[in-house]
LOGUTI-142196 format. One record per residue (C-alpha): x negated, y negated, z negated; residue in three letters. Coordinates in Angstrom, 3 decimals. Example, Ala and Ser with C-alpha at 12.3 -4.5 7.8 and 13.67 -1.06 7.14 Angstrom:
2
+----------+----------+----------+-----+
:        X :        Y :        Z : res :
+----------+----------+----------+-----+
:  -12.300 :    4.500 :   -7.800 : ALA :
:  -13.670 :    1.060 :   -7.140 : SER :
+----------+----------+----------+-----+
! end
This chain:
220
+----------+----------+----------+-----+
:        X :        Y :        Z : res :
+----------+----------+----------+-----+
:   64.534 :  -71.256 :  -23.086 : MET :
:   60.841 :  -71.718 :  -22.325 : ALA :
:   59.225 :  -69.258 :  -19.948 : ALA :
:   57.131 :  -66.557 :  -21.575 : MET :
:   53.474 :  -66.286 :  -20.680 : ASN :
:   51.194 :  -63.278 :  -20.602 : ILE :
:   47.431 :  -63.757 :  -20.608 : LEU :
:   45.520 :  -60.939 :  -18.914 : LEU :
:   41.741 :  -61.232 :  -18.940 : THR :
:   38.990 :  -59.300 :  -17.196 : GLY :
:   35.230 :  -59.649 :  -16.970 : PHE :
:   32.815 :  -60.595 :  -14.246 : GLU :
:   30.487 :  -57.820 :  -13.025 : PRO :
:   27.523 :  -56.927 :  -15.235 : PHE :
:   24.696 :  -54.452 :  -15.551 : GLY :
:   23.786 :  -54.637 :  -11.880 : GLY :
:   27.271 :  -53.853 :  -10.523 : ASP :
:   28.830 :  -56.000 :   -7.802 : ALA :
:   32.383 :  -55.423 :   -9.034 : ILE :
:   34.203 :  -55.073 :  -12.352 : ASN :
:   37.505 :  -53.172 :  -12.311 : PRO :
:   38.827 :  -55.115 :  -15.297 : SER :
:   38.863 :  -58.325 :  -13.275 : TRP :
:   40.071 :  -56.616 :  -10.107 : GLU :
:   43.080 :  -55.313 :  -12.033 : VAL :
:   43.763 :  -58.623 :  -13.773 : ALA :
:   43.614 :  -60.742 :  -10.647 : ARG :
:   45.829 :  -58.267 :   -8.773 : SER :
:   48.558 :  -58.934 :  -11.347 : LEU :
:   48.131 :  -62.739 :  -11.311 : GLN :
:   51.492 :  -64.474 :  -10.994 : GLY :
:   53.590 :  -61.320 :  -11.297 : GLN :
:   56.704 :  -61.485 :  -13.464 : VAL :
:   57.018 :  -58.515 :  -15.814 : ILE :
:   59.895 :  -58.298 :  -18.259 : GLY :
:   60.753 :  -61.927 :  -17.599 : GLY :
:   57.224 :  -63.123 :  -18.459 : ALA :
:   54.595 :  -64.458 :  -16.050 : THR :
:   51.111 :  -62.974 :  -15.907 : VAL :
:   48.201 :  -65.432 :  -15.944 : HIS :
:   44.841 :  -63.813 :  -15.127 : ALA :
:   41.506 :  -65.222 :  -16.217 : ARG :
:   37.984 :  -63.947 :  -15.588 : CYS :
:   35.677 :  -64.155 :  -18.603 : LEU :
:   31.903 :  -64.386 :  -18.315 : PRO :
:   30.066 :  -61.298 :  -19.496 : THR :
:   27.997 :  -63.306 :  -21.922 : SER :
:   28.099 :  -63.669 :  -25.670 : PHE :
:   27.818 :  -67.436 :  -25.400 : GLY :
:   30.407 :  -67.984 :  -22.694 : GLY :
:   33.184 :  -65.460 :  -23.282 : ALA :
:   34.638 :  -66.862 :  -26.546 : PRO :
:   34.888 :  -70.401 :  -25.153 : ALA :
:   36.581 :  -69.181 :  -21.973 : ALA :
:   39.034 :  -67.126 :  -24.015 : LEU :
:   39.815 :  -70.067 :  -26.299 : GLU :
:   40.452 :  -72.333 :  -23.312 : ALA :
:   42.861 :  -69.834 :  -21.746 : ALA :
:   44.760 :  -69.404 :  -25.009 : LEU :
:   45.123 :  -73.178 :  -25.321 : ALA :
:   46.393 :  -73.567 :  -21.757 : ILE :
:   48.969 :  -70.774 :  -21.675 : PHE :
:   49.971 :  -70.315 :  -25.346 : LYS :
:   50.859 :  -66.720 :  -24.472 : PRO :
:   53.280 :  -64.442 :  -26.286 : GLU :
:   51.217 :  -61.449 :  -25.177 : LEU :
:   47.485 :  -61.146 :  -24.510 : VAL :
:   45.776 :  -58.063 :  -23.141 : ILE :
:   42.036 :  -58.239 :  -22.584 : ALA :
:   40.622 :  -55.684 :  -20.166 : LEU :
:   37.091 :  -54.345 :  -19.932 : GLY :
:   35.149 :  -51.697 :  -18.041 : GLN :
:   34.011 :  -48.540 :  -19.829 : ALA :
:   31.901 :  -46.516 :  -17.416 : SER :
:   32.020 :  -42.813 :  -18.190 : GLY :
:   35.567 :  -42.806 :  -19.520 : ARG :
:   38.093 :  -40.689 :  -17.678 : THR :
:   41.284 :  -42.429 :  -18.793 : GLU :
:   42.880 :  -45.749 :  -19.660 : ILE :
:   41.652 :  -46.362 :  -23.224 : SER :
:   43.864 :  -48.396 :  -25.540 : ILE :
:   41.582 :  -49.792 :  -28.235 : GLU :
:   42.759 :  -49.761 :  -31.846 : ARG :
:   40.006 :  -51.545 :  -33.782 : VAL :
:   37.765 :  -54.564 :  -33.176 : ALA :
:   34.710 :  -54.619 :  -35.435 : VAL :
:   32.745 :  -57.638 :  -36.609 : ASN :
:   29.511 :  -56.528 :  -34.994 : LEU :
:   27.398 :  -57.372 :  -31.977 : ILE :
:   24.699 :  -54.840 :  -31.125 : ASP :
:   23.892 :  -55.110 :  -27.426 : ALA :
:   22.202 :  -52.119 :  -25.792 : ARG :
:   21.573 :  -54.182 :  -22.612 : ILE :
:   21.242 :  -57.938 :  -22.016 : PRO :
:   24.380 :  -59.866 :  -21.126 : ASP :
:   24.602 :  -61.861 :  -17.898 : ASN :
:   22.789 :  -64.759 :  -19.551 : ALA :
:   19.871 :  -62.504 :  -20.513 : GLY :
:   20.773 :  -62.454 :  -24.203 : GLU :
:   20.615 :  -59.264 :  -26.242 : ARG :
:   21.671 :  -59.949 :  -29.854 : PRO :
:   21.493 :  -56.994 :  -32.176 : GLN :
:   22.985 :  -56.214 :  -35.571 : ASP :
:   24.708 :  -59.584 :  -36.004 : VAL :
:   28.345 :  -60.357 :  -36.829 : PRO :
:   30.772 :  -61.725 :  -34.275 : VAL :
:   31.829 :  -64.213 :  -36.976 : ARG :
:   30.058 :  -64.501 :  -40.308 : ALA :
:   33.190 :  -65.895 :  -41.976 : ASP :
:   35.618 :  -63.250 :  -40.727 : ALA :
:   36.824 :  -59.829 :  -41.907 : PRO :
:   34.916 :  -56.676 :  -41.061 : LEU :
:   37.545 :  -55.572 :  -38.554 : ALA :
:   40.919 :  -56.304 :  -36.986 : TYR :
:   43.517 :  -53.907 :  -35.652 : PHE :
:   45.227 :  -54.345 :  -32.309 : SER :
:   48.745 :  -55.736 :  -32.609 : THR :
:   49.841 :  -53.973 :  -29.422 : LEU :
:   52.163 :  -50.957 :  -29.764 : PRO :
:   49.206 :  -48.705 :  -28.975 : VAL :
:   50.914 :  -45.325 :  -29.296 : LYS :
:   53.903 :  -46.489 :  -27.279 : ALA :
:   51.552 :  -47.613 :  -24.517 : ILE :
:   49.641 :  -44.331 :  -24.568 : ARG :
:   52.823 :  -42.247 :  -24.574 : ASN :
:   54.444 :  -44.315 :  -21.845 : GLY :
:   51.397 :  -44.136 :  -19.605 : LEU :
:   51.105 :  -40.386 :  -20.031 : ARG :
:   54.817 :  -39.911 :  -19.344 : ALA :
:   54.340 :  -41.807 :  -16.072 : ALA :
:   51.407 :  -39.586 :  -15.068 : GLY :
:   48.532 :  -41.901 :  -15.996 : HIS :
:   45.588 :  -40.456 :  -17.954 : PRO :
:   45.574 :  -42.472 :  -21.190 : ALA :
:   44.342 :  -42.219 :  -24.750 : GLY :
:   43.670 :  -44.156 :  -27.909 : LEU :
:   40.144 :  -45.255 :  -28.752 : SER :
:   38.634 :  -46.155 :  -32.104 : LEU :
:   35.685 :  -48.090 :  -30.707 : THR :
:   35.373 :  -50.869 :  -28.165 : ALA :
:   31.598 :  -50.666 :  -28.499 : GLY :
:   29.437 :  -53.543 :  -29.690 : ALA :
:   28.928 :  -55.480 :  -26.450 : PHE :
:   30.909 :  -58.436 :  -25.063 : VAL :
:   34.113 :  -56.385 :  -24.786 : CYS :
:   34.258 :  -55.864 :  -28.537 : ASN :
:   33.267 :  -59.499 :  -29.149 : GLN :
:   36.217 :  -60.723 :  -27.068 : VAL :
:   38.568 :  -58.229 :  -28.732 : PHE :
:   37.469 :  -59.421 :  -32.176 : PHE :
:   37.663 :  -63.119 :  -31.252 : GLU :
:   41.122 :  -62.583 :  -29.776 : LEU :
:   42.481 :  -60.891 :  -32.879 : GLN :
:   40.850 :  -63.484 :  -35.144 : HIS :
:   42.258 :  -66.457 :  -33.248 : ARG :
:   45.782 :  -65.019 :  -33.048 : LEU :
:   45.970 :  -63.535 :  -36.557 : ALA :
:   49.295 :  -64.406 :  -38.114 : GLY :
:   50.648 :  -66.378 :  -35.157 : CYS :
:   53.183 :  -63.798 :  -33.976 : GLY :
:   51.696 :  -63.154 :  -30.538 : ALA :
:   50.822 :  -59.574 :  -29.656 : ARG :
:   47.270 :  -58.938 :  -28.538 : SER :
:   44.724 :  -56.230 :  -27.962 : GLY :
:   42.151 :  -54.666 :  -25.688 : PHE :
:   42.298 :  -51.936 :  -23.048 : ILE :
:   39.287 :  -50.338 :  -21.384 : HIS :
:   39.553 :  -49.081 :  -17.808 : VAL :
:   37.271 :  -46.557 :  -16.061 : PRO :
:   34.826 :  -47.341 :  -13.296 : ALA :
:   36.062 :  -47.500 :   -9.702 : LEU :
:   35.251 :  -44.712 :   -7.207 : PRO :
:   32.852 :  -46.975 :   -5.302 : GLU :
:   30.922 :  -47.573 :   -8.533 : GLN :
:   30.828 :  -43.860 :   -9.284 : ALA :
:   29.548 :  -43.143 :   -5.786 : ALA :
:   26.523 :  -45.351 :   -6.427 : ARG :
:   25.804 :  -44.017 :   -9.921 : ALA :
:   22.996 :  -41.549 :  -10.566 : GLN :
:   24.298 :  -39.265 :  -11.908 : PRO :
:   27.841 :  -40.060 :  -10.795 : SER :
:   30.350 :  -41.111 :  -13.456 : VAL :
:   34.060 :  -40.563 :  -13.879 : ALA :
:   36.285 :  -42.972 :  -11.986 : SER :
:   39.857 :  -44.038 :  -11.297 : MET :
:   41.199 :  -45.770 :   -8.197 : GLY :
:   42.124 :  -49.434 :   -8.363 : LEU :
:   45.774 :  -48.903 :   -7.374 : ALA :
:   46.238 :  -46.405 :  -10.212 : ALA :
:   44.619 :  -48.793 :  -12.691 : GLN :
:   46.863 :  -51.655 :  -11.574 : ILE :
:   49.988 :  -49.520 :  -11.943 : ASP :
:   48.899 :  -48.363 :  -15.405 : ALA :
:   48.189 :  -51.858 :  -16.710 : ILE :
:   51.454 :  -53.195 :  -15.255 : ARG :
:   53.291 :  -50.494 :  -17.180 : LEU :
:   51.230 :  -51.169 :  -20.327 : ALA :
:   52.313 :  -54.811 :  -20.180 : ILE :
:   55.979 :  -53.846 :  -19.835 : ALA :
:   55.743 :  -51.506 :  -22.815 : ILE :
:   53.915 :  -54.108 :  -24.913 : ALA :
:   56.647 :  -56.649 :  -24.184 : LEU :
:   59.291 :  -54.155 :  -25.284 : ASP :
:   57.427 :  -53.969 :  -28.532 : GLY :
:   58.595 :  -50.798 :  -30.273 : ASP :
:   56.201 :  -48.012 :  -31.176 : GLU :
:   57.097 :  -44.471 :  -30.187 : MET :
:   56.583 :  -42.449 :  -33.330 : LEU :
:   56.517 :  -39.047 :  -31.626 : ALA :
:   52.976 :  -37.783 :  -31.155 : SER :
:   51.760 :  -37.266 :  -27.597 : ALA :
:   48.365 :  -35.812 :  -28.410 : GLY :
:   45.267 :  -36.537 :  -30.493 : PRO :
:   44.693 :  -40.136 :  -31.549 : ASP :
:   40.921 :  -39.926 :  -31.532 : GLU :
:   39.188 :  -42.139 :  -29.033 : GLY :
:   36.093 :  -41.728 :  -26.950 : ALA :
:   33.039 :  -43.926 :  -27.459 : PRO :
:   32.168 :  -46.750 :  -25.102 : THR :
:   28.818 :  -47.983 :  -23.890 : SER :
+----------+----------+----------+-----+
! end
């Protein structure tokens, strides 16, 4: 039986930060075996032009059974499991290449939206049961995070692999530099939460019992 692969992506720092927790989490889990599957971490450029190509290359190399893309959502207080990727780019700040597209589709020939194929409620419930602040979100924004989420769901539609996007809060050192300060979560806690999210996603079954409101918080 062929070994199972997990692709876990994060982003390079952006917006003037020197660190991005999404990549710090992903690279901390590089090479770990979870549920019999090996985690392969890749850092995506925070640019509209570069991120889709980097994602496509990683998918071609690893042919993963599970893909979780991570991104930073400053201001959020919990691990946010995204439900919907929308076919829209509307950048409020320039990306790392200096581009700031507004009101354009991610793909002109694609549907208006895709849903995550992760067991989102099971992940939320499992994280909360383990003591991790977690919730569902109905928007991944309209920056590069949402673009990658949409591209991921588009490329894997119908192939049987599970895929989706999870936003993580800022790190304490980022919050300490912010004016005013923002909510944060320590790196060790984020790593533990995403490791558990991967294990739950591999298990695959949704928990139907409600563990709180499904509404999600907005992202920047």
